[in-house]
N, C-alpha and C positions, 0 to 999 in steps of 0.2 A: 467458536471453539471454546470449550469450557476447560478451565484449569482446576485441578484439585490441590489439596495441601501437599501431596507428594511431589507434584510437578513444581510447585513453588519452592519447596525445599531443595529439589535437585538443581534448580537455577541458582539458588543461594550458595550451593556447594560448588557450582561451576564458576560463577562470577563473584569475585571478592575484591574488597578494597583493603589496603593495608599500608603499613609504613616500612620503608626499606631499612633493614637492620645491618646489612653487610653487602658489599659489592665486590665482585671479582671482574674487573674490566678486561683482563686478559682473556677470560673465558666467555665474556659477555653474559654473565649470570649474576643474580642477586638473591638474597634471602629476604623475606618479607614477614613482618609481624602482623598477624591477623588478630586485632585486638578483641573483637567480640567473641572469638573462640579461644583466646589466650594461647595461641600457638605461633611458632616461627616455622615457616616453610623450609623445605630443603632448597637447593639451588634451583631457581627458576630461570629459564632462558629469556633474555631481553629481546623482544621483537625489534627488528630493524625499523627504526623511525627516521624521519628526516634529520639530517645531521645538524649540529649546532655550529655556528660560525663565531669566531672570536676575532675581533679587530684590535690590533695593537698599533698605536701611533708611535712611530720612532722619529725623533727629531734628528735631522741630518744637517750637514753644513749647507746644503742647497735648499733647505726648507723641510717641511714635514713629509715623512714617508709613512706608508701603511704596510702592515703585514697582516694577512688574513690566514687564520688557522681554522681548518674545517675538521671537526671530530664527530664520531658517531655519538648519538644521544645515549647517555648512560645515566640512570637515576643516581641521586646522591643519598647518602645515609640520612634518614629523617624525612625524606620526601614521601608524600602520599602517592600510591600508584594503583592502577586498575589491573587486576590479575585474572587470567582465564585458566581454569584447571581442566584437565581431561576428566571425563565423567567416570573413568574406571575406578576411582577411589584410591589410586596409588600415590596421589599427591604431585604428579608431574604437571607442570603448567608453564605459563608464559606471563611475562610482564608486558602489557600492551602499551602502557605509557603513563606519564605523570598526570595527576589531577590537581 
């Protein structure tokens, strides 16, 4: 299969890497700064990823106890992420995960 310059540009417009600039954890969305284009996206949906687990050690009178908190993965401001945009040019897209 042969690819031309238009095909390569379309792929560059669909798959982008950027830095998270704002997170709305209640809506599971975030905005991403795409540095090479000098833009900040609208709200992008965060794709469901494996959850993160946080373990807290709580010392008790009978020894150490643990508390495990499981949360959905949500990127942090300043984190690099991989984004996938719909090819319709409207800017709708998704955050696939951190890189």
